[in-house]
N, C-alpha and C positions, 0 to 999 in steps of 0.2 A: 504493499499500500504506499501511497505518497505521503511523505513527511510534510506537515505544515511547515509554514516559513519560520514560526517561532521555535519549532523543534530543530529545524535546520540550523538556526543561528546558534541556539544553545549546544548543538552537538559540534560546533566547529572548534577547532583547537587554535584558530588564527584570531588576531586582533581584526576586528571587522569594521570597515568603512562602508557606508552605504550612500549611493547617489541614486535619488529617484526623482521622477518628475511629478509634478503636482497631481496628476491622476492617481498616484498612490500615497499621497501625503497623509491622509487619515489612516490609511493601515499602518504606516510606519510611526505616526504619532502614538497610535495605541500600544506598539510594541515598546516605544520608549516610556509611556506611562507605567507599563508593566515590568519595566526594569529589565527587558530582554536586550535593549540596545541603549547605548549612551547617547545622549542627545547631541554631544559635540562631535559624534562620528557619524551623523546622518545629515546629509546635504540634499536640501530639496531644491530642484530646479524650477525656475519659472522664467520663461515659458516652458510647455512641455518640449521635450527633446525633438519630437517630429516637427514642431513649429520652427526650428532653427535648421533644419536640413535644407541645404541649398536646392531650390526648385529644380534647376537644371540637373543636378545629381539625381534627385528623386525620379524625374522623368526618364532619364536613361536607365535607371535600374528597373523602374515599373514597366517598361516596353519589354524587357527581357524575361526570361525564365527566372523564377517560377510564376511570376504574375501575368506576363503577357497582356497588359491593359491596352485598349484600344484608344484611338484619337479622342473619342467623345469622353471617355472617362478621364483621360489626361487634361482635357479642356477644364474639367471641374476643378482639377488641381491648380490650373493656372490663374483661377479666379482669385483675386486679391482680396475681395470682401470676406472671405471665409477663412477661419484659421485652418492652417494645413492639416493640424492633428484631426480635427473633426472631419475633413474630407477624407483623409487616409483611413480613418476609423470606418466611415461609410463604405468605402471602397474595398477595404481588405477584411474586415471583421466577419462578414457573412461567410467568406470562403475559409478563413484561417482561425476563426473563433478568437479567444482571448490571447493566443499565441501570434497574433498579427504584428504586434510591436516587436517581438523578438525575431520574427522572420524577416521583417523589413530591416532591422537593425543589423542583423547577420548579412543580408544582401548588400546593404550600403558598406558595411565594413570590409566586404571582400572587394568592393569596387573603388573604395577610397585610396587615393594616392596621397599620403601624408605630406609629401613634399609639395605637391599641387595645392593642397589646402593652405600650407604655410605661406606659399608664394601668393595666394589669392587672398590672404587674411584682410587685407585692406578693403577688398571688395564688399560692398554691403552684404551680399548673399552669402558670402563665406565667413565674414567677420565673427558672427555669434558662434558658429561651430568651432572656429579656431580658439575663441575665449573658453569655450566648454572643454575642449580637447586640453588646453594649457592648464586649466583648473584640475581637471582629472589628474594630469601629470603631476601637478603639484602635490595633490593629495596622496598619490602613490609614492611619491619620493619621500615626503616629509614622515 
């Protein structure tokens, strides 16, 4: 049977730092109040990670396997009026369930060239992603 997140955290022998986006904020705040996690080791991102993915990179990934989204679906993503995370959830959750974020993040991670992200860090589309990657690197190193 699957271990719940609280049991997984308690079973780990490592010092644990957690970076979550605002969709999971309540769940992790509950674990902090139960003493399972230390507050100073939980970093809550706002906006959601999916909202800072560069659109050009998202569109490139979503056109390919395993997603194979069509132009009509991608056009929804290009709409600046709607948060990317909401559009992505609408497009991907029906097919991938609650794992849609993990599957998308994995596909993006495989297609990301870190050097390209660093070079484009001054461009608005890549700036937030570069900041988050820099933040995560600092947390891991410290």
